ZAKOL-330317 format. One line per field, with one value per residue: x, y, z of N, C-alpha, C in turn; residue number from 1. Coordinates in nm, 4 decimals, decimal comma. Example, Ala and Ser with C-alpha at 12.3 -4.5 7.8 and 13.67 -1.06 7.14 Angstrom:
! ZAKOL-330317
n_X	[1,3190|1,2850]
n_Y	[-0,5690|-0,2250]
n_Z	[0,7800|0,7080]
ca_X	[1,2300|1,3670]
ca_Y	[-0,4500|-0,1060]
ca_Z	[0,7800|0,7140]
c_X	[1,3200|1,2900]
c_Y	[-0,3300|0,0030]
c_Z	[0,7800|0,7870]
n	[1|2]
END
This chain:
! ZAKOL-330317
n_X	[1,8351|1,7539|1,6143|1,6184|1,3488|1,2118|1,2391|1,0731|0,9321|1,0118|0,7925|0,5698|0,6207|0,5904|0,3263|0,0312|-0,0744|-0,3411|-0,4687|-0,3802|-0,5141|-0,7872|-0,7919|-0,7504|-0,9860|-1,1850|-1,1540|-1,1959|-1,4648|-1,5953|-1,5336|-1,6646|-1,9101|-1,9966|-1,9789|-1,7732|-1,5331|-1,4351|-1,4555|-1,2826|-1,0354|-0,9854|-0,9606|-0,7478|-0,5297|-0,5211|-0,4532|-0,1877|-0,0636|-0,0997|0,0531|0,3124|0,3520|0,3683|0,6365|0,6839|0,8861|0,8883|0,9823|0,9388|0,6661|0,5924|0,6979|0,5703|0,3053|0,2864|0,1857|-0,0826|-0,1596|-0,1435|-0,3451|-0,5612|-0,5621|-0,6199|-0,8733|-1,0103|-0,9852|-1,1533|-1,3970|-1,4126|-1,4452|-1,6662|-1,8461|-2,1172|-2,3157|-2,3500|-2,4353|-2,2260|-2,1337|-1,8185|-1,6799|-1,7581|-1,7848|-1,8959|-1,9701|-1,8394|-1,8500|-1,7536|-1,8030|-1,9130|-2,0178|-1,9046|-1,6243|-1,6155|-1,6928|-1,4929|-1,2679|-1,3359|-1,3389|-1,0782|-0,9481|-1,0802|-1,0190|-0,7451|-0,7460|-0,8663|-0,7111|-0,4532|-0,3898|-0,4241|-0,2102|0,0228|0,0259|0,0863|0,3498|0,6398|0,5057|0,5052|0,3632|0,3298|0,3131|0,0683|-0,0940|-0,0737|-0,1792|-0,4533|-0,5295|-0,4932|-0,5939|-0,8316|-0,9462|-0,9877|-1,0591|-0,7983|-0,7351|-0,8172|-0,6692|-0,3925|-0,3838|-0,4219|-0,2009|0,0028|-0,0542|0,0036|0,2693|0,3637|0,3208|0,5343|0,6847|0,5672|0,6562|0,9187|0,8668|0,7452|0,9687|1,1380|0,9808|0,9657|1,2419|1,2597|1,0716|1,1692|1,4196|1,3319|1,2231|0,9599|0,8866|0,8855|0,6805|0,4233|0,3930|0,1471|0,0253|0,2321|0,2418|-0,0073|0,0025|0,2168|0,1025|-0,0980|0,0580|0,1895|-0,0408|-0,1217|0,1267|0,1033|-0,1193|-0,0560|0,1600|0,0227|-0,1572|0,0247|0,1513|-0,0711|-0,1408|0,0900|0,0855|-0,1510|-0,0797|0,1126|-0,0345|-0,1245|-0,3832|-0,5037|-0,7733|-0,9584|-0,7216|-0,4963|-0,1621|0,0373|0,3352|0,4413|0,3670|0,0848|0,0461|-0,1935|-0,2644|-0,2416|-0,1255|-0,2251|-0,5076|-0,4916|-0,4303|-0,6497|-0,8515|-0,7469|-0,8115|-1,0920|-1,1203|-1,0128|-1,2025|-1,4399|-1,3736|-1,3369|-1,6021|-1,7453|-1,6423|-1,7092|-1,9918|-2,0226|-1,9358|-2,1175|-2,0843|-2,1447|-2,2412|-2,4295|-2,4226|-2,6473|-2,8529|-2,7980]
n_Y	[1,0502|1,0475|1,2806|1,4623|1,5255|1,3125|1,1031|0,9067|1,0067|0,8732|0,8052|0,8192|0,6442|0,3924|0,3528|0,1872|0,1749|0,1542|0,2698|0,5333|0,6018|0,5689|0,7791|1,0102|0,9917|1,0180|1,2862|1,4230|1,3571|1,4707|1,7408|1,8155|1,8666|2,1151|2,4519|2,6709|2,9124|2,8871|2,6253|2,4971|2,6417|2,5772|2,2955|2,2747|2,3847|2,2076|1,9854|2,0408|2,0527|1,7748|1,6536|1,7556|1,6440|1,3855|1,3972|1,5065|1,6764|2,0339|2,1511|1,9503|1,9385|2,1882|2,1681|1,9389|2,0177|2,2336|2,2245|2,1488|2,3814|2,5573|2,4449|2,4915|2,7574|2,8423|2,7314|2,8905|3,1324|3,0994|3,0705|3,3240|3,4989|3,3938|3,3053|3,2836|3,5639|3,8110|4,0623|4,3478|4,4506|4,4568|4,4551|4,4340|4,2753|4,1924|3,8469|3,8313|3,8780|4,0158|4,0011|4,0410|3,8163|3,6221|3,6568|3,5714|3,3039|3,2171|3,2237|3,0320|2,8141|2,7783|2,7349|2,5008|2,3112|2,2979|2,1817|1,9428|1,8144|1,8187|1,6161|1,3840|1,3893|1,4390|1,2363|1,0031|0,9945|0,8463|0,5943|0,2914|0,1415|-0,1340|-0,1849|-0,0724|-0,2243|-0,4652|-0,4055|-0,3432|-0,5938|-0,7539|-0,6197|-0,4952|-0,6913|-0,7071|-0,8399|-1,0499|-1,0620|-0,8080|-0,6391|-0,7028|-0,6924|-0,4173|-0,3192|-0,4231|-0,2868|-0,0225|-0,0510|-0,0822|0,1551|0,3314|0,2355|0,3229|0,5711|0,5084|0,3298|0,4974|0,6599|0,4881|0,3826|0,6176|0,6424|0,4140|0,4610|0,6919|0,5847|0,4113|0,5936|0,6656|0,8700|1,1163|1,2617|1,5108|1,6545|1,6017|1,3802|1,2088|1,1821|1,0784|0,8214|0,7135|0,7005|0,5095|0,2855|0,2719|0,2001|-0,0453|-0,1886|-0,1692|-0,3205|-0,5698|-0,6253|-0,6233|-0,8372|-1,0467|-1,0300|-1,0727|-1,3357|-1,4648|-1,4077|-1,5383|-1,8008|-1,8310|-1,8334|-1,5930|-1,5070|-1,6669|-1,8162|-1,9310|-1,9528|-1,7975|-1,6737|-1,4220|-1,2545|-1,0363|-0,9329|-0,7268|-0,5222|-0,3963|-0,1821|-0,0122|0,2273|0,2845|0,2967|0,5123|0,7233|0,7311|0,8091|1,0547|1,1808|1,1795|1,3447|1,5996|1,6538|1,6789|1,8862|2,0892|2,1153|2,1726|2,4194|2,5777|2,5653|2,6822|2,9370|3,0355|3,0157|2,7827|2,6224|2,4334|2,2031|2,1053|2,2825|2,4782]
n_Z	[-0,9487|-0,6181|-0,3910|-0,0700|-0,0348|-0,1470|0,0349|0,2695|0,5791|0,9145|1,0987|0,9354|0,7279|0,8372|0,8800|0,7752|0,4500|0,3900|0,6138|0,5790|0,3371|0,4301|0,6304|0,4665|0,3206|0,5087|0,5918|0,3439|0,2933|0,5106|0,4814|0,2432|0,3062|0,3670|0,2495|0,3241|0,4642|0,7304|0,8417|0,6587|0,6849|0,9437|0,9480|0,7763|0,9148|1,1429|1,0066|0,9153|1,1653|1,2416|1,0324|1,0834|1,3428|1,2612|1,1638|0,9155|0,7012|0,6907|0,4472|0,2629|0,2817|0,1724|-0,0862|-0,2068|-0,1985|-0,3608|-0,6276|-0,5786|-0,4486|-0,6574|-0,8369|-0,6669|-0,6559|-0,9199|-0,9418|-0,7572|-0,8733|-1,1012|-0,9697|-0,8547|-1,0671|-1,1991|-1,0161|-0,7811|-0,7627|-0,5402|-0,2852|-0,2798|-0,6038|-0,7374|-0,9697|-1,3059|-1,6171|-1,9099|-1,8936|-1,6515|-1,3077|-1,0229|-0,6919|-0,3534|-0,2682|-0,4550|-0,4006|-0,1330|-0,1810|-0,3403|-0,1714|0,0203|-0,1456|-0,2377|0,0028|0,0936|-0,1261|-0,0801|0,1842|0,1409|-0,0473|0,0453|0,2602|0,0983|-0,0692|0,0931|0,2913|0,1649|0,1042|0,0173|0,0078|-0,1429|-0,4410|-0,4163|-0,1432|-0,0961|-0,2403|-0,1119|0,1462|0,0532|-0,0278|0,1853|0,4261|0,3566|0,2087|-0,0582|-0,3892|-0,5155|-0,7859|-0,8993|-0,7232|-0,7790|-1,0521|-1,0890|-0,9646|-1,1273|-1,3591|-1,2756|-1,2330|-1,4848|-1,6075|-1,6154|-1,8162|-2,0610|-2,1352|-2,2095|-2,4180|-2,5972|-2,6590|-2,7717|-2,9940|-3,1474|-3,2300|-3,3814|-3,5858|-3,7128|-3,7995|-4,0041|-4,1805|-4,1453|-3,9963|-4,1308|-4,2166|-4,1443|-3,8118|-3,6720|-3,7887|-3,7618|-3,4776|-3,4218|-3,5541|-3,4118|-3,1588|-3,1918|-3,2526|-3,0078|-2,8416|-2,9416|-2,8785|-2,5990|-2,5371|-2,6249|-2,4408|-2,2003|-2,2372|-2,2506|-1,9926|-1,8301|-1,8994|-1,8044|-1,5315|-1,4542|-1,5083|-1,3002|-1,0769|-0,9597|-0,9202|-0,7473|-0,5544|-0,2800|-0,1615|-0,1697|-0,0791|0,0872|0,0339|0,1763|0,4969|0,6002|0,8436|1,0679|1,3146|1,6290|1,5597|1,3064|1,3708|1,5258|1,3504|1,1873|1,3840|1,4372|1,2008|1,2144|1,4399|1,3459|1,1439|1,2998|1,4903|1,2989|1,1905|1,4156|1,4925|1,2799|1,2850|1,5450|1,5127|1,3234|1,0537|0,9204|0,6300|0,4781|0,2089|0,0989|0,1383|-0,0430]
ca_X	[1,8881|1,6494|1,6515|1,5581|1,2082|1,1523|1,2547|0,9576|0,9695|1,0049|0,6599|0,4774|0,6514|0,5449|0,1777|-0,0248|-0,1361|-0,4950|-0,5051|-0,3731|-0,6397|-0,9064|-0,7941|-0,7777|-1,1339|-1,2740|-1,1358|-1,2550|-1,6086|-1,6264|-1,5109|-1,7417|-2,0539|-2,0306|-1,8812|-1,7360|-1,3881|-1,3999|-1,4215|-1,1696|-0,9161|-0,9670|-0,9102|-0,6115|-0,4335|-0,5031|-0,3707|-0,0521|-0,0127|-0,0820|0,1674|0,4305|0,3590|0,4242|0,7585|0,6918|0,9554|0,8164|1,0241|0,8680|0,5253|0,5797|0,7304|0,4671|0,1764|0,2895|0,0987|-0,2129|-0,1877|-0,1679|-0,4783|-0,6578|-0,5756|-0,6840|-1,0191|-1,0577|-0,9979|-1,2659|-1,5136|-1,4166|-1,4918|-1,7935|-1,9212|-2,2381|-2,3109|-2,4364|-2,3784|-2,1853|-2,0599|-1,6951|-1,6294|-1,8493|-1,7373|-1,9696|-2,0078|-1,7584|-1,9110|-1,6726|-1,8915|-1,8827|-2,0510|-1,8026|-1,5048|-1,6233|-1,6964|-1,3561|-1,1726|-1,3731|-1,3077|-0,9300|-0,9072|-1,1316|-0,9383|-0,6217|-0,7618|-0,8937|-0,6093|-0,3318|-0,3702|-0,4178|-0,0813|0,1421|0,0089|0,1321|0,4948|0,7187|0,4299|0,5149|0,2326|0,3314|0,2670|-0,0693|-0,1732|-0,0621|-0,2877|-0,5969|-0,5462|-0,4879|-0,6692|-0,9684|-0,9881|-1,0355|-1,0143|-0,6623|-0,7200|-0,8333|-0,5590|-0,2602|-0,4035|-0,3975|-0,0515|0,0822|-0,0861|0,0697|0,4225|0,3831|0,2981|0,6715|0,7465|0,5067|0,7500|1,0399|0,8204|0,7218|1,0939|1,2029|0,9032|1,0086|1,3664|1,2464|1,0111|1,2770|1,5064|1,2578|1,1769|0,8029|0,8568|0,9213|0,5621|0,3965|0,3804|0,0143|0,0127|0,3370|0,2055|-0,1209|0,0562|0,3044|0,0188|-0,1574|0,1505|0,2112|-0,1465|-0,0954|0,2232|0,0648|-0,2231|0,0194|0,2362|-0,0730|-0,2059|0,1326|0,1543|-0,2018|-0,1220|0,1968|0,0396|-0,2528|-0,0013|0,1880|-0,1348|-0,1449|-0,5286|-0,5634|-0,8727|-0,9338|-0,5969|-0,3738|-0,0878|0,1047|0,4749|0,4857|0,2480|0,0438|-0,0127|-0,2828|-0,2652|-0,2783|-0,0765|-0,3319|-0,6369|-0,4816|-0,4297|-0,7919|-0,9190|-0,7134|-0,8911|-1,2208|-1,0998|-0,9993|-1,3353|-1,5306|-1,3289|-1,3617|-1,7382|-1,7971|-1,5890|-1,7945|-2,1235|-2,0246|-1,9214|-2,2279|-2,0455|-2,1681|-2,3279|-2,4474|-2,4393|-2,7895|-2,9330|-2,7615]
ca_Y	[1,0568|1,0916|1,3834|1,4439|1,5397|1,1803|1,0185|0,9002|1,0161|0,7366|0,7684|0,8099|0,5220|0,2696|0,3406|0,1077|0,2659|0,1541|0,3729|0,6695|0,6116|0,5888|0,9109|1,1110|0,9763|1,0840|1,4344|1,4691|1,3474|1,5630|1,8834|1,8499|1,8884|2,2652|2,5562|2,7914|2,9192|2,8654|2,4797|2,4597|2,6852|2,5066|2,1577|2,2962|2,4094|2,0891|1,8886|2,0787|2,0122|1,6363|1,6076|1,7953|1,5471|1,2689|1,4271|1,5323|1,8056|2,1582|2,1751|1,8507|1,9771|2,2874|2,1304|1,8485|2,0862|2,3505|2,1917|2,1474|2,5193|2,6028|2,4125|2,5511|2,8988|2,8372|2,7067|2,9941|3,2452|3,0768|3,1073|3,4646|3,5655|3,3457|3,2436|3,3309|3,7064|3,8541|4,1722|4,4635|4,4093|4,5338|4,4633|4,3641|4,2904|4,0753|3,7426|3,8335|3,9537|4,0054|4,0634|4,0040|3,6616|3,5408|3,6749|3,4756|3,1599|3,1723|3,2017|2,9124|2,6998|2,7768|2,6737|2,3599|2,2357|2,2689|2,1089|1,8159|1,7541|1,8039|1,4856|1,2878|1,4132|1,4183|1,1207|0,8928|1,0172|0,7209|0,4813|0,2117|0,0782|-0,2746|-0,1698|-0,0199|-0,3471|-0,5599|-0,3481|-0,3585|-0,7396|-0,8219|-0,5635|-0,4675|-0,8189|-0,6995|-0,9592|-1,0456|-1,0363|-0,6733|-0,5581|-0,7338|-0,6405|-0,2727|-0,3163|-0,4543|-0,1715|0,0888|-0,0789|-0,0702|0,2975|0,3861|0,1836|0,3867|0,6865|0,4445|0,2750|0,6032|0,7091|0,3827|0,3880|0,7311|0,6062|0,3101|0,5237|0,7735|0,5018|0,3557|0,7018|0,6910|1,0003|1,2278|1,3305|1,6135|1,6261|1,5482|1,2348|1,1292|1,1621|0,9783|0,6831|0,6586|0,6705|0,3918|0,1725|0,2398|0,1299|-0,1968|-0,2468|-0,1762|-0,4254|-0,7028|-0,6561|-0,6573|-0,9704|-1,1458|-1,0304|-1,1411|-1,4840|-1,5123|-1,3975|-1,6458|-1,9369|-1,8463|-1,8296|-1,4611|-1,4760|-1,7837|-1,7806|-1,8452|-2,0002|-1,7171|-1,6251|-1,3018|-1,2562|-0,9368|-0,9010|-0,5804|-0,5103|-0,2830|-0,1812|0,1029|0,3521|0,3088|0,3444|0,6548|0,8164|0,7429|0,8764|1,1981|1,2347|1,2138|1,4769|1,7116|1,6813|1,7108|2,0150|2,1860|2,1411|2,2392|2,5568|2,6428|2,5850|2,7644|3,0872|3,0732|3,0038|2,6552|2,6453|2,2862|2,2068|2,0647|2,4005|2,5828]
ca_Z	[-0,8130|-0,5213|-0,2994|0,0708|-0,0483|-0,1720|0,1572|0,3599|0,7321|0,9972|1,1559|0,8297|0,6424|0,9134|0,8900|0,6715|0,3420|0,4094|0,7118|0,5097|0,2462|0,5099|0,6882|0,3667|0,2794|0,6148|0,5789|0,2332|0,3108|0,6200|0,4367|0,1253|0,3528|0,3745|0,1599|0,4175|0,4796|0,8621|0,8592|0,5696|0,7520|1,0640|0,9110|0,7143|1,0322|1,2139|0,9082|0,9220|1,2871|1,2308|0,9497|1,1560|1,4321|1,1880|1,1290|0,7708|0,7007|0,6216|0,3067|0,1829|0,2707|0,0815|-0,2281|-0,2443|-0,1989|-0,4513|-0,7403|-0,5209|-0,4154|-0,7845|-0,8836|-0,5896|-0,6889|-1,0383|-0,9231|-0,6790|-0,9735|-1,1764|-0,8770|-0,8296|-1,1845|-1,2645|-0,9174|-0,7383|-0,7476|-0,4327|-0,2165|-0,3534|-0,7181|-0,7351|-1,1100|-1,3957|-1,7604|-1,9889|-1,7973|-1,5290|-1,1960|-0,8984|-0,5903|-0,2220|-0,2662|-0,5404|-0,3353|-0,0182|-0,2234|-0,3925|-0,0586|0,0752|-0,2346|-0,2312|0,1380|0,0856|-0,2220|-0,0065|0,2909|0,0899|-0,1284|0,1222|0,3115|0,0032|-0,1323|0,1836|0,3620|0,0869|0,0698|0,0340|-0,0029|-0,2672|-0,4974|-0,3642|-0,0083|-0,0947|-0,2934|0,0107|0,2328|-0,0053|-0,0370|0,3267|0,5309|0,3051|0,1516|-0,1891|-0,4733|-0,5619|-0,9348|-0,8996|-0,6688|-0,8418|-1,1885|-1,0795|-0,9273|-1,2517|-1,4472|-1,2250|-1,2493|-1,6312|-1,6717|-1,6430|-1,9459|-2,1686|-2,1933|-2,2789|-2,5400|-2,6965|-2,7157|-2,8806|-3,1148|-3,2232|-3,2849|-3,4847|-3,6997|-3,7737|-3,8694|-4,1198|-4,2582|-4,1343|-3,9267|-4,2224|-4,2354|-4,0556|-3,6638|-3,6259|-3,8431|-3,6974|-3,3307|-3,4292|-3,5906|-3,3082|-3,0419|-3,2289|-3,2330|-2,8582|-2,7849|-2,9823|-2,7872|-2,4578|-2,5271|-2,6255|-2,3219|-2,0985|-2,2541|-2,2095|-1,8510|-1,7753|-1,9063|-1,7153|-1,3881|-1,4360|-1,4977|-1,1753|-0,9592|-0,8900|-0,8819|-0,6781|-0,4569|-0,1677|-0,0916|-0,1981|0,0238|0,0543|0,0698|0,2792|0,5775|0,6059|0,9795|1,0889|1,4631|1,7038|1,4863|1,2002|1,4388|1,5847|1,2347|1,1440|1,4816|1,4234|1,0930|1,2619|1,5295|1,2591|1,0825|1,4172|1,5366|1,1911|1,1792|1,5377|1,4923|1,1802|1,3451|1,6531|1,4574|1,2350|0,9154|0,8560|0,5080|0,4361|0,0584|0,0591|0,1394|-0,1407]
c_X	[1,7862|1,7028|1,5813|1,4048|1,1499|1,1643|1,1325|1,0019|0,9420|0,8704|0,5708|0,4975|0,5978|0,4036|0,1270|-0,1040|-0,2863|-0,5400|-0,4902|-0,4865|-0,7606|-0,9091|-0,8193|-0,9179|-1,2220|-1,2696|-1,2167|-1,4055|-1,6709|-1,6408|-1,6172|-1,8963|-2,0936|-1,9353|-1,8702|-1,5966|-1,3522|-1,3495|-1,3066|-1,0481|-0,8785|-0,9034|-0,7676|-0,5039|-0,4177|-0,4373|-0,2305|0,0124|-0,0030|0,0353|0,3028|0,4543|0,4031|0,5589|0,7756|0,7586|0,8707|0,8565|0,9576|0,7248|0,4922|0,6020|0,6146|0,3378|0,1778|0,1968|-0,0453|-0,2464|-0,2205|-0,3122|-0,5757|-0,6738|-0,6449|-0,8431|-1,0746|-1,0757|-1,1167|-1,3907|-1,5261|-1,4775|-1,6291|-1,8759|-2,0518|-2,2275|-2,4013|-2,3666|-2,3299|-2,0938|-1,9391|-1,6488|-1,7250|-1,8007|-1,8058|-2,0183|-1,9312|-1,8251|-1,8215|-1,7484|-1,8508|-1,8982|-1,9399|-1,6645|-1,5024|-1,6261|-1,5595|-1,2537|-1,2049|-1,3374|-1,1596|-0,9024|-0,9479|-1,0533|-0,8046|-0,6305|-0,8045|-0,7906|-0,4707|-0,2937|-0,3467|-0,2727|0,0320|0,1354|0,0758|0,2768|0,5719|0,6397|0,4439|0,3752|0,2279|0,2668|0,1138|-0,1554|-0,1762|-0,1765|-0,4326|-0,6252|-0,5778|-0,5852|-0,8142|-1,0227|-1,0391|-0,9892|-0,8713|-0,6394|-0,7258|-0,7167|-0,4313|-0,2713|-0,3671|-0,2614|0,0300|0,0630|-0,0037|0,2265|0,4523|0,3864|0,4340|0,7223|0,6833|0,5948|0,8664|0,9906|0,7983|0,8506|1,1445|1,1053|0,9389|1,1452|1,3487|1,1806|1,0831|1,3712|1,4475|1,1967|1,0352|0,7859|0,8871|0,8058|0,5325|0,3754|0,2638|-0,0088|0,1076|0,2975|0,0817|-0,0826|0,1424|0,2123|-0,0533|-0,0633|0,1852|0,0938|-0,1424|0,0102|0,1850|-0,0288|-0,1436|0,0961|0,1494|-0,1260|-0,1064|0,1501|0,0432|-0,1899|-0,0155|0,1578|-0,0618|-0,1871|0,0683|0,0967|-0,1486|-0,2875|-0,5953|-0,6552|-0,9453|-0,8104|-0,4742|-0,3088|-0,0115|0,2508|0,5173|0,3522|0,2153|-0,0302|-0,0938|-0,3185|-0,3105|-0,2407|-0,1878|-0,4641|-0,6172|-0,4880|-0,5757|-0,8735|-0,8707|-0,7830|-1,0383|-1,2208|-1,0993|-1,1363|-1,4339|-1,5046|-1,3760|-1,5193|-1,7935|-1,7622|-1,6751|-1,9329|-2,1223|-2,0009|-2,0224|-2,1888|-2,0788|-2,2799|-2,3406|-2,4828|-2,5825|-2,8883|-2,8997|-2,8396]
c_Y	[1,1139|1,1992|1,3622|1,4530|1,3998|1,0786|1,0295|0,9191|0,8886|0,7054|0,7360|0,6820|0,3942|0,2492|0,2684|0,1983|0,2701|0,2577|0,5237|0,6943|0,6424|0,7303|1,0270|1,0983|1,0411|1,2242|1,4851|1,4648|1,4520|1,7122|1,9285|1,8781|2,0326|2,3451|2,6835|2,7874|2,8814|2,7162|2,4305|2,5118|2,5971|2,3614|2,1732|2,3040|2,2883|1,9806|1,9183|2,0361|1,8632|1,5928|1,6425|1,6924|1,4031|1,2858|1,4377|1,6678|1,9161|2,1753|2,0714|1,8875|2,0914|2,2570|2,0479|1,9105|2,2045|2,3387|2,1928|2,2993|2,5866|2,5732|2,4751|2,6897|2,9223|2,8189|2,8192|3,1224|3,2301|3,1229|3,2436|3,5274|3,5254|3,2912|3,3166|3,4927|3,7545|3,9747|4,2741|4,4036|4,5067|4,5599|4,3953|4,3894|4,1574|3,9731|3,7532|3,9359|3,9194|4,0925|4,0061|3,8569|3,5805|3,5507|3,5680|3,3324|3,1240|3,1548|3,0698|2,7966|2,6799|2,6913|2,5275|2,2688|2,1974|2,1665|1,9577|1,7348|1,7265|1,6698|1,3713|1,2830|1,3769|1,2848|0,9941|0,9170|0,8880|0,5896|0,4083|0,1479|-0,0701|-0,2811|-0,1451|-0,1502|-0,4411|-0,5194|-0,3743|-0,5110|-0,7948|-0,7577|-0,5481|-0,5975|-0,8043|-0,8092|-0,9433|-1,0139|-0,8784|-0,6077|-0,5793|-0,6781|-0,4812|-0,2379|-0,3189|-0,3401|-0,0515|0,0745|-0,0559|0,0689|0,3632|0,3504|0,2509|0,4948|0,6168|0,3863|0,3766|0,6550|0,6107|0,3691|0,5036|0,7081|0,5180|0,3655|0,6092|0,6901|0,4478|0,4710|0,7397|0,8294|1,1297|1,3116|1,4313|1,5650|1,5454|1,3963|1,1443|1,0817|1,0645|0,8372|0,6361|0,6178|0,5463|0,2697|0,1558|0,1726|-0,0090|-0,2604|-0,2732|-0,3010|-0,5631|-0,7286|-0,6868|-0,7926|-1,0746|-1,1519|-1,0965|-1,2890|-1,5405|-1,5054|-1,5079|-1,7832|-1,9452|-1,8414|-1,7080|-1,4375|-1,5919|-1,7430|-1,9009|-1,8750|-1,9201|-1,6741|-1,4993|-1,2960|-1,1726|-0,9169|-0,7466|-0,5493|-0,3878|-0,2972|-0,0509|0,2365|0,3838|0,3613|0,4835|0,7600|0,8370|0,8218|1,0174|1,2556|1,2787|1,3388|1,5923|1,7547|1,7352|1,8487|2,1253|2,2152|2,2130|2,3886|2,6369|2,6741|2,6873|2,9101|3,1222|3,0716|2,8828|2,6761|2,5045|2,2925|2,1763|2,1855|2,5075|2,5704]
c_Z	[-0,7172|-0,4316|-0,1615|0,0656|-0,0690|-0,0708|0,2477|0,5060|0,8022|1,0284|1,0466|0,7539|0,7085|0,9249|0,7696|0,5810|0,3450|0,5071|0,6541|0,4173|0,3328|0,5738|0,5858|0,3249|0,3831|0,5963|0,4592|0,2455|0,4004|0,5677|0,3164|0,1739|0,3577|0,2890|0,2450|0,4383|0,6285|0,8878|0,7722|0,6282|0,8764|1,0435|0,8533|0,8281|1,1075|1,1340|0,9146|1,0521|1,2856|1,1502|1,0143|1,2745|1,3841|1,1273|0,9744|0,7714|0,6342|0,4878|0,2216|0,1743|0,1605|-0,0658|-0,2893|-0,2601|-0,2919|-0,5650|-0,6952|-0,5006|-0,5524|-0,8364|-0,7984|-0,6223|-0,8182|-1,0314|-0,8498|-0,7854|-1,0643|-1,0949|-0,8745|-0,9327|-1,2296|-1,1513|-0,8959|-0,7012|-0,6522|-0,3636|-0,3200|-0,4734|-0,7346|-0,8820|-1,1935|-1,5369|-1,8285|-1,8884|-1,6668|-1,4300|-1,0686|-0,7908|-0,4505|-0,2063|-0,3441|-0,4692|-0,2068|-0,0606|-0,2710|-0,2870|0,0014|-0,0143|-0,2398|-0,0986|0,1368|-0,0001|-0,1434|0,1025|0,2590|0,0315|-0,0497|0,1784|0,2011|-0,0671|-0,0277|0,2587|0,2966|0,0424|0,1121|0,0261|-0,1396|-0,3119|-0,4344|-0,2174|-0,0128|-0,1458|-0,1840|0,1104|0,1790|-0,0076|0,1057|0,4321|0,4829|0,2408|0,0187|-0,2901|-0,5277|-0,6942|-0,9548|-0,8681|-0,7432|-0,9897|-1,1981|-1,0484|-1,0483|-1,3547|-1,4162|-1,2559|-1,4075|-1,6858|-1,6975|-1,7727|-2,0701|-2,2266|-2,2601|-2,4101|-2,6375|-2,7509|-2,8110|-3,0100|-3,2074|-3,2975|-3,4066|-3,6162|-3,7797|-3,8592|-4,0047|-4,2086|-4,2612|-4,0631|-4,0128|-4,2430|-4,1382|-3,9093|-3,6235|-3,6674|-3,7772|-3,5479|-3,3345|-3,4546|-3,4800|-3,1835|-3,0757|-3,2087|-3,0843|-2,7957|-2,8225|-2,8999|-2,6405|-2,4459|-2,5338|-2,5127|-2,2152|-2,1131|-2,2187|-2,0632|-1,7893|-1,7859|-1,8078|-1,5689|-1,3584|-1,4154|-1,3618|-1,0560|-0,8901|-0,8521|-0,8168|-0,5757|-0,4162|-0,0969|-0,1205|-0,0691|-0,0122|0,1193|0,1842|0,3587|0,5810|0,7385|0,9911|1,2426|1,5059|1,6318|1,3744|1,2576|1,4787|1,4626|1,1912|1,2432|1,4690|1,3096|1,1285|1,3484|1,4495|1,1932|1,1897|1,4664|1,4221|1,1799|1,2952|1,5370|1,3799|1,2319|1,4587|1,6178|1,3563|1,0934|0,8350|0,7415|0,4425|0,2861|0,0155|0,0484|0,0326|-0,2734]
n	[1|2|3|4|5|6|7|8|9|10|11|12|13|14|15|16|17|18|19|20|21|22|23|24|25|26|27|28|29|30|31|32|33|34|35|36|37|38|39|40|41|42|43|44|45|46|47|48|49|50|51|52|53|54|55|56|57|58|59|60|61|62|63|64|65|66|67|68|69|70|71|72|73|74|75|76|77|78|79|80|81|82|83|84|85|86|87|88|89|90|91|92|93|94|95|96|97|98|99|100|101|102|103|104|105|106|107|108|109|110|111|112|113|114|115|116|117|118|119|120|121|122|123|124|125|126|127|128|129|130|131|132|133|134|135|136|137|138|139|140|141|142|143|144|145|146|147|148|149|150|151|152|153|154|155|156|157|158|159|160|161|162|163|164|165|166|167|168|169|170|171|172|173|174|175|176|177|178|179|180|181|182|183|184|185|186|187|188|189|190|191|192|193|194|195|196|197|198|199|200|201|202|203|204|205|206|207|208|209|210|211|212|213|214|215|216|217|218|219|220|221|222|223|224|225|226|227|228|229|230|231|232|233|234|235|236|237|238|239|240|241|242|243|244|245|246|247|248|249|250|251|252|253|254|255|256|257|258|259|260]
END
C-alpha cells in the first residue's frame, strides 16, 4: 500500500523527466569541479529551496534523502580517517591520521555527496520508467531499440524476486534444497539466470514482431512535451551551480580539482 511519501507533488509530476535528468547532471558536473565545503553547502541550501518551491514535502525530502545522508556520512568517515594529512594531527593510529586537512576534506566530501545526490533522488519522485523512456525517445531522440529495451529490462526487474521465491519452492518440493546453503544458493542463482535469459529472449522476439524497434517511422502512444517549465528547471540548475561557484571563489575557498 502506497504512502504519502510515494505520491509525486503536483508541480514536480508535470515536469518532463528529461529536464529532471538534465538538471541533476548540470548540478553534478558543476559541483565536481572543486572540493570545498562552501560551494557544496551553498548548492545544498539552494537545492532545498528549489525543491520546496516545487512543493516537495519536507517529510518526503527527509525520508528519501536518509539513505543518501548515510552513504555520505560513511564516505566522510573514510576520508576523515584515511584522507590527506595536513595541519595539526589530532589522532594517529597505524594508518589512521585525523588531522585538520582530513577533517576539512571529510566535511567537504559529506556536503558534496549530499548536494550531488539529493537532486538525483528527489527530482525523480513519482517518475515512472515509461515516462522517462518516452522522454528519452521523443525529446533526446535516442534509438527506440535501446530505450524500449532498457524499459522492458527495468519492468522485468521486479519479477526476479518472485522467480527466486518460486524457484526456492520448487527446489524444496523436489528435495534439491536439502544440501548446504552455499550450494543451494549457487544452484538457484544459476537457475534464475537461465530463466531470465529465456524470458528476455522471448520478450525480445515478441517486441520485434510487434514493431517496437521500427525506424524511422515509429510512433509514440504518449506525447512527451518539453516547454517552459522544463527550461526553467534547467535554468535553475545553472543558477545554483553559478551561485555556488561564485560564493566559493568570492570567499577564497575554491579548490579546483585539477590543481590537487
